[in-house]
N, C-alpha and C positions, 0 to 999 in steps of 0.2 A: 355445582354440588358442594365444592369445598368452601365457598363463601358462606353458604347457609349452614355449614358446620362450625361457623365462627372463625374460620381461618382468615387472616388479613389479606384478602384478595379483592381487587377492584372489579366486581362483577358488572357494574353498570358500564364501565369503560370497555370491558371485554365485549359486552353485548353490542355496544354502539360501534365498536370497531368491526364486529361481525356484520352489522348493518352496512358499514362502509364497504366491506368486501362484497356484500350483496349488490350494492350500488355499482361496483366495478365489474360485476358479472362473474366473480370468482366463486361465489357461494350461492346456493338456492335459498330464497327467503323462507319458504314453507318448511324445508328440512332443517334449516337453522333454528327456527322457532321450536320445532318438534324436539330437536336434540337438547336445546337449552332448557326447554320446559321439563323434559324428562330428567335432565341432570338436576335441576332445582328441586323437583319432586322427590328424587332419590335422596338428596341432601336433607330435605325436610323430614323424610321418613326415618332416616338414620338418626337424626337429632331427636325425633320423637321417642324412638325406642331406647335411645341412650338415657334420656330423661326418665322414661317409664321404668327401666330396669334399675338404674342407680338410685333414683329418688332424691329426696331433699338432703339426707345426711351427707351424701357424697359431695354435693355442691356446696353445702355449708362448710365442708372441710377443705376442698380443693378448688372450688369454683372461682376464687379470686385470681387463679393463675390464668384463666381464659375469660376474664370479664363476666363471670357468672356467680359472683359472691352473694352472700345473704342479703345485703342491701338491694342489689339489683333484682334478686328474686322477689323480695318483698314489694318493691315498686311495681314490678311486672304483674305480681299477684293482684294488687289493687287495680291495675289497668284492666286485667282480664275480668275481674269481678264487676267492674263498672261498665265496661263496654261490650263484653260478650265475645264469643269466638268468631263472630262474623267479621270482626276487624282483622282477622288473619289475612283477608284479601288485601286490605290496605297496608298492612304492616310491611310488605315488601318495599314500598316506596319511601319508608321512613328509615333513614340510616341509623344503625345501632339497634333498632327494634327487630328487624327481620332476622338478625343473627341469633336471637334468643327465643323467638316464639316457638320453634320446634322443640327445643329442650323443655321449655316451661310447660308446653301442652302435655308432654309426657309426664313431667313431675306432678302436675295437677290431675292426672288421670282423665284427661278429656277423652271421651269415646273416640276410638280411632276412625270410625266411619265418618263421624261429624268432622273431625280434624282433617281427614283426607279430602273431603268434599270442598272445604273452604281453602285449605292450604294448596292443593293442586290447582284449583281455579285461579287463585292469586298468583301462583308461580307462572302459569301460562300467560296471564294478563301482563305480568311484570316483564317477562322476556319479550313479549310481542311489542309492548310500548317502546322499549329501548332499541330493539333491533330495527323496528320500523322507523324510529326517529333517525337512527344511524343511516338507514337506507335513503330516507327523504332528504336529510341535510347533506349527505355525501361528504365531500372533503371539508365542508364548512362546519362539521360537527364540533371539532376541537374549539373553534372560535366561540360557539354558543353553548358549550357543554355546561358551564357553570350556571348561566342564566336559565337554560332549559330545566336543569335539575332543580333550581330554586322554584320555578313555576310549577313543576310536577309535585314538589313537596307541599306547596300551598294548595294545589288541587287535591292532593291526598288528604290533607287536613280537612278541607271542605267536605270531601267525600266521607271522611270519618265522622264528621258532625252529622251528616245526613243519615249514616248507618246507625249512629247512636240514637237518633230520633226514631228510626224504624224499630230498633231494638226495644227502646222504652215503650213505644206504642204497643208492640206485640206483648210485652211482659205485663203491661197494665192496661190492656185493651178495654176490659169491661169498665174499669174505673174511669178511664178517659172518655169512653162512650157516654157514660152517665153524666159526666161533667159537661161534655159537649151538648148533649140534649138539653140539660138545664140551662146552659148559656144561650142556646138557640131559642128556647122558649122565652127566656128573659128578653132577648133582642127583639123577637117578634112582638112582644108586648109593648116595646118601645118604638115600633115602626112609625107611629103617628104622633110622636112626641119630640120635643127638642133634644132629648137625650140621644136620639139617633144621630143628630147633627153633631152633638158633643163627641160621640164616639168617632165619627168620621174625621172631625177636626183633630182629635188626638192621634189617630192613625196617620193622617197627612203630616202632622207635625213631626212624628217619629221618622217618616220616610224623608221629609225635607232635611231633618237633622243629619240623617245618613248621607245625603248628597253633599251637605255642607262639610262633613268630615272628610269625604272623598275629595272635595275641592281643596281643602287645606293640604291633604296629602299630595295632590297633584301639583299644587303651587310649590311645595317644598322640593319635589322631584324636579320641577322645571328650573327653579333657581339653582339647584345643585347639579344641573346638566346630567340627570340620571336616566334620560329617556332613550339614549342611543341604542343600548342593547335591545330594549323593548321594541323600538322601531325596526331594527334590523331583523329580529326574529319574526315579528308579525308580518313584515313585508315579505320575507322569504317564504313563510308558510302559505301566505295568500297566493304567491306566484306558483307554488308547487301544488297546492290543492285545486286551484281554479285555473285551468288551462284556457287556451284560446277558444275552445268550444263553448265557454261561458260568455263570450263577448256580447252576443245578442241579449241574453238574460241580464247581464250587468248594465247594458244600455237602458233596459226597461226600468231597472231599479234606480239607476242614476236619474232618469227622467222623473221618477216618483219623488225624488228629493229636490227637483229643480224649482226655481222661483215661480214659474207659471203654475205648476201643480200646487205649490204651497198657497199661492194667491187664490186658486180655485177652492182649496180646502177652507181657507178663511171665509170666503163668500158662502160656502155651504154651511159652515158653522153659524154664520150670521143669520141665514135663512132659518136654520133649525131653532135658534134662540127666539126669533120672531114668531115662529109657529108653535113651539112647545114650551118655551121658557116660562117659568113661574114668576121670576123676578127679573123681568126683561131689562129694565134700566141698569140694574146692578151687573147683570151678565154681559150686556153690551159694553158697559164701561170697563169691565174686567177684560173683555176681548181687546179693546183699544189699548189698554195699559200693557197687557201681556205681549202684544205685537209691537206697538210703537216703543214702549219701554224696553222690550227685548232687543230691538235694533240698537238703541243707545247703550244698553247694557253690554252687548257683545262688542260693539265698537270701542267702548271705553276699556273693556278687558284687554282687547288685543293691543291697544295703544300702550296700556300700562305694562303688559308683559313684553312688548317690543322694547320698551325703554329699560326694563329690568333684566333683559336676556343676558346670561353670562357669556354668550358667544357673539363676537362682534365682527366676524368676517362678513363681507357684503352679501354672499349667497345665503349664509345662515341667518342674516338679519331679515331677509325676505321671507325665509321659512318660519322664523320665530314670530313674524307678524301675523301668521295664520293660527297662532295659539291663543285661545281655543278656536276651532274651526267655526266660522260664521255660519256656513251652510248647515253643519251638523247641529249647532246650537238651536238655530231657528226651526229646523226640521223637527227636532225633538219637542220643542215648545209648541209648535203649531199642531203637530199630530197628537201630542199628549192632551192639549186643551180641547181639541175637536172630539177626541174619544171620550174625555171626561164629560163634556156637555151632552154628547149623544147618549152615553150610558146613564147619566144623571136623570135624564127625562125619558127613560125607557123602562117599562115595567117587567119585561121578559127576563127571567133569571139567566137563561142560557146565553143571552146577548152580553150580560155583564162579564162572562168568562171568555166567550169566543172572540168578541171584537177586540178586547185588549191584547189577547194572544196574537191575533193576526197583525195588529199594529206593531207589536214588539218584533215580530219576524220581519216586517217591512223595514223597520228602522235598522235592524241588524244588517239586512242585505243592502240598504242604502249606504251604510258605512262601508261594507265590504266592496261595493261598487267603486267608491272613491279610492279605496286602497288598490283595487284591481287596476284602475286606470292611472294610478300613481299621482293623483291630483294633490293629495296632502299626506303628511306623515300620520301613522297610526295614533301617536300621542295627541296630535291636534284634533283628530276625529273623536277620540275617547274623551278628551277634555271638553269638546263641544257638547257631548251628551251629558257629561257630569255637571257642567256649569248650567246647561239648559235645564237639567232636572232640578237643580236648586232654584232657578228662577220660576219654573213651572210650579213646583211645590209651594213656594212662597205665595204666589198669586192665587192659587186654588185655596190655600189656607185663609188668605185675606177675604176672598170672595165668600167663603162659607161663614166666616166670622161676621161679615157685614150682613149676610142673609139672616143669621141668627139674631143679631142685634135688631134688625128691622122687624122680625117676627115678635120680639119682646116688646118693641115700642108700639106695635099695632094691637097687641093683645089687650092692654088696658082700655083702649078706645072701643074695642068690640064689647068689652064687659060693660062700659058705661052706656053704650047704645042699648044693650039688652036690659 
């Protein structure tokens, strides 16, 4: 309650310690969340009514004494006007923001019912997350507190971006609907033209560029030896979330990422190209390049990173030689290309959405299975997927460019025959 009145108290540390006491059996998890949620809601309510009663003049004059001066109020005003009251839920996870949202909501005369709905929901979500993390991590919370907090802030920012998108959509729903309809009609008119391929090439290029940016970031983190906390946190969470009851399931997903299954998937992709392919020679050549070249690509990467590894102990040298993970990289490439070819030559719209979603889930659980059995570090598996995504995107991009160039070359010949 006191922290949300802008008192300098470490609410997140208190809640995580509460979770630690729950872990030890001294406190009840449900009651702790209930009391902390009520306390937070009371603090937000008091802050709202203080802001509502005193208004802007008081804070203009005295606000600087408790970090609520005119400049802070002006910045927060722009934040509210831009993103709307729904971000009250996310504000709890952003240090410095949660302390002033209650006051500012009152100052701006936000309807109390609306304020209470979002502020109280956010309060209970906030306390549940930190008390639960304290309970799950137990005595290891202090070791990971800084890193967990950093990832929660990143997650909160991503959630805020999503909420902003939802807010903008609802506020400009009719306009966006009309724009979407016009664009869909335009795209439908291009379905049988080269422009459709051009649009797909542009989209693939953007996605590939995103993977390349991630690759650069992971290379920097690897060379700076900054994966230690990430590996420890992810490994710990996997062991806590997935107990021994998941062993059979994890064996199944581990099998789905094995070399035999990947070889079978390559064979099925080959048959599909021969049966449905429109440019069979180009697609078969692309399949050979993406698989054969992928093997050389991942082997070269692992040797390079092995030599560049900042850690030189014998044990860590062996681990660093698995960065990026060979199995993860090839699984991502083979599954990705197989799904692309299947969807590329299938006319049913629902398949275009359903099959890629299933493939994504399979890849996620293949990765989790490797972490579950402690085969490789989380950073190695993540790097395998990121580097695999870059290789896959580049090859699909080249395939579609060659396909487009071939159609351009054959078009004049057809016109001459006519």
